[in-house]
C-alpha positions in Angstrom: -114.4 31.4 29.4 -116.4 29.0 27.3 -116.9 25.3 27.5 -119.0 22.6 29.1 -118.9 22.4 32.9 -118.2 19.0 34.5 -119.4 19.4 38.1 -117.3 22.2 39.6 -114.6 21.8 36.8 -114.6 23.9 33.7 -113.8 21.1 31.2 -112.5 22.4 27.9 -110.9 19.2 26.6 -112.4 16.2 24.8 -111.6 12.8 26.1 -109.1 11.8 28.8 -105.4 12.2 28.5 -104.1 8.6 28.1 -100.9 9.3 30.1 -101.9 11.8 32.8 -105.5 11.1 33.7 -105.4 10.1 37.3 -101.6 9.7 37.3 -100.7 12.6 39.6 -103.2 13.3 42.4 -100.8 14.6 45.0 -102.3 17.1 47.4 -100.4 19.2 49.9 -102.7 19.3 53.0 -100.3 21.0 55.5 -101.3 24.6 56.4 -98.8 26.4 58.6 -100.1 28.5 61.4 -98.1 31.5 60.2 -95.3 32.5 57.8 -92.6 32.0 60.4 -89.5 29.8 59.9 -90.6 27.0 62.1 -94.1 26.9 60.9 -93.0 26.7 57.2 -90.0 24.4 57.9 -91.8 21.3 56.6 -92.0 23.0 53.2 -88.3 23.8 53.2 -87.5 20.1 53.9 -90.2 18.3 51.8 -90.8 20.7 48.9 -87.5 22.5 48.4 -89.0 25.8 49.7 -91.2 26.0 46.7 -94.3 27.1 48.7 -92.2 29.5 50.9 -90.9 31.2 47.7 -94.4 31.8 46.5 -95.5 33.1 50.0 -92.7 35.6 49.9 -93.5 36.9 46.5 -97.3 37.2 46.5 -99.6 39.0 48.9 -102.6 37.1 50.3 -105.5 37.5 48.0 -103.4 37.5 44.8 -104.8 35.6 41.8 -102.5 32.8 40.9 -102.6 30.2 38.1 -101.4 26.8 39.3 -100.2 25.0 36.2 -100.4 21.3 36.5 -102.1 21.7 39.8 -102.9 18.0 40.5 -104.6 17.9 43.9 -103.5 21.4 44.8 -102.2 23.0 48.0 -104.5 23.7 50.9 -102.2 26.5 52.1 -102.4 28.2 48.7 -106.2 27.7 48.7 -106.6 29.6 52.0 -104.1 32.3 51.1 -104.8 33.1 47.4 -107.5 33.1 44.8 -106.2 30.0 43.0 -107.0 28.8 39.5 -106.1 25.2 39.1 -105.2 24.1 35.6 -104.6 20.5 34.7 -105.4 17.9 32.0 -106.6 15.3 34.6 -110.3 15.6 35.4 -109.9 13.4 38.5 -107.2 15.7 39.9 -109.2 18.8 39.4 -112.3 17.4 41.0 -110.3 16.8 44.1 -109.4 20.5 44.4 -112.5 22.1 43.0 -114.0 22.6 46.5 -110.9 24.4 47.7 -109.6 26.4 44.7 -111.5 29.5 43.4 -111.6 27.8 39.9 -110.6 24.5 38.4 -110.0 24.3 34.7 -109.2 21.3 32.6 -107.3 22.7 29.7 -103.8 22.7 28.1 -101.1 24.9 29.5 -100.2 25.9 25.9 -103.6 27.5 25.4 -104.7 28.9 28.7 -108.4 29.9 28.6 -108.0 33.2 30.6 -108.2 36.8 29.4 -105.1 38.9 29.1 -103.5 40.3 32.3 -105.9 38.6 34.7 -103.3 37.0 37.1 -100.8 38.3 39.5 -98.7 35.1 39.2 -98.2 31.7 37.6 -96.7 28.8 39.6 -95.9 25.2 38.8 -94.2 22.3 40.5 -92.7 19.4 38.6 -94.5 20.4 35.4 -92.1 22.3 33.1 -90.0 19.2 32.3 -93.1 17.4 31.0 -93.1 19.7 27.9 -90.9 19.8 24.8 -88.8 22.8 24.2 -91.2 24.1 21.6 -94.2 23.7 24.0 -92.1 25.3 26.8 -92.0 28.5 24.7 -95.7 28.4 24.1 -96.4 27.9 27.8 -94.3 30.9 28.8 -95.9 33.0 26.1 -99.3 32.2 27.6 -98.0 33.0 31.1 -96.7 36.4 29.9 -100.1 37.1 28.2 -102.2 36.3 31.3 -99.9 38.0 33.8 -100.5 41.6 34.8 -97.6 44.1 34.3 -94.8 43.1 36.6 -96.4 39.7 37.3 -94.1 36.9 38.4 -93.9 33.2 37.9 -92.3 30.5 40.1 -91.4 27.2 38.4 -89.9 24.3 40.1 -88.7 21.6 37.7 -86.3 18.8 36.9 -83.4 19.4 34.5 -80.9 17.4 32.5 -78.3 16.8 35.2 -74.6 16.0 35.4 -74.9 14.9 39.0 -72.0 12.4 39.3 -74.2 9.7 40.9 -76.9 9.8 38.2 -74.3 10.3 35.5 -72.6 7.0 36.6 -75.8 5.1 36.3 -76.7 6.7 33.0 -73.3 5.8 31.5 -73.7 2.2 32.6 -77.1 1.8 30.9 -78.4 4.7 28.9 -81.5 2.8 27.7 -82.6 2.0 31.3 -82.0 5.6 32.3 -84.2 6.7 29.4 -87.0 4.2 30.3 -87.1 5.1 34.0 -86.2 8.8 34.1 -87.6 10.1 30.8 -90.2 7.8 29.2 -91.7 6.4 32.4 -92.5 9.9 33.9 -93.2 11.7 30.6 -90.1 13.9 31.0 -89.8 15.0 27.4 -88.3 18.4 28.3 -85.1 17.6 30.2 -82.8 20.5 29.4 -79.7 21.9 31.0 -79.7 25.1 33.1 -78.7 27.5 30.3 -81.3 26.1 27.8 -84.1 26.6 30.4 -82.9 30.1 31.2 -83.0 30.9 27.5 -86.7 30.0 27.3 -87.6 32.5 30.0 -85.5 35.3 28.4 -86.9 34.7 24.9 -90.5 34.7 26.2 -90.0 38.2 27.7 -89.2 37.4 31.3 -86.4 38.6 33.6 -85.0 35.9 35.9 -84.8 37.5 39.4 -83.9 34.4 41.4 -82.8 30.8 41.0 -82.1 28.0 43.4 -80.6 24.6 42.6 -81.5 21.3 44.3 -80.0 17.8 44.7 -76.5 18.8 43.5 -74.7 16.4 45.8 -74.8 12.6 46.2 -77.7 13.0 48.7 -80.7 12.4 46.4 -84.4 12.0 47.0 -86.1 8.7 47.4 -87.8 9.0 44.0 -84.3 8.9 42.4 -83.1 6.0 44.4 -86.2 4.0 43.6 -85.2 4.2 40.0 -81.5 3.6 40.6 -82.5 0.4 42.5 -83.6 -1.0 39.1 -80.0 -1.3 37.8 -78.4 -4.8 38.0 -75.4 -5.9 40.0 -73.5 -3.5 42.2 -75.1 -0.4 41.0 -78.5 -1.9 41.8 -77.4 -2.9 45.3 -76.2 0.7 45.9 -79.5 2.0 44.6 -81.4 -0.3 46.9 -79.4 0.9 49.9 -80.1 4.5 48.9 -83.8 3.6 48.6 -83.8 2.1 52.0 -82.0 5.0 53.7 -84.4 7.6 52.2 -87.7 5.8 53.0 -89.8 5.0 56.0 -88.8 6.6 59.2 -85.6 7.8 57.5 -87.4 9.8 54.9 -87.6 13.2 56.7 -84.0 13.0 58.1 -82.7 12.1 54.7 -84.6 15.0 53.1 -83.3 17.4 55.8 -79.7 16.3 55.1 -80.3 16.8 51.4 -81.4 20.4 52.0 -78.4 21.1 54.2 -76.0 19.5 51.8 -77.4 21.6 48.9 -77.0 24.8 51.0 -73.4 24.0 51.9 -71.5 21.7 49.5 -74.1 22.2 46.7 -73.5 26.0 46.8 -69.9 25.5 45.5 -70.6 22.7 43.0 -71.3 23.4 39.3 -74.9 24.3 38.6 -74.9 21.4 36.1 -74.8 19.0 39.0 -78.3 20.0 40.1 -81.1 17.5 39.5 -83.8 20.2 39.7 -84.1 23.9 40.0 -86.5 26.8 40.9 -86.8 29.8 38.6 -88.4 33.0 39.7 -89.0 35.4 36.8 -90.8 38.7 36.3 -92.7 39.8 33.2 -90.8 42.5 31.4 
């Protein structure tokens, strides 16, 4: 790997990213005592089982590339040899003392040698790339993964959830400003379009899970829906109140339960986000 070193971060980019520098610094500090159900339950409620899925797939000591790592995960840092990759220098500095390596570089040109990683993981990143760049990212993942290596991607998708669809129909421009432009979500695509990217890149999808398929949605969604005027805005503000503060965890738990029950029989297109587990062919 070549490039100048900024503290403990291998910095291979010139200048700061105008949109992302310092925008996402979230760090997951919780480290469960073991891999048991109760110990990892917080991840099932708060993070849609994304960390649990990774723990089931990869043995301790595996080398994992964390794409769009932000502040990283303390559990991953203790369990794996983590390589954090992000375009935000600030985010990488905050994890450089915990991850084995922190690299400021683009996910469409990963500065790692071929077949060096056991897995590639990302949370809330895939939707930040255009369809063209999604293909380039997956090609890079396939290149750096060892034979049979896997990836776990958790990401937002273009949803037909009836609640969100109602707000979008009422004000498409407001929806675009809040859900797409404001968060840099240039890669919202439906389930089948996302599946096609993995297949075309040489991956076999081995597992999928779908999240927020019912009217029970996360607080981040209700915060946006609260910005609508009139009755829709009032309903959005009620949703925001009922999913924040001391109600946050119960609301998240109810969302997980509703997805596992009612959500299981609803169309996949109703999901707001999904997890894809795929293996390198």
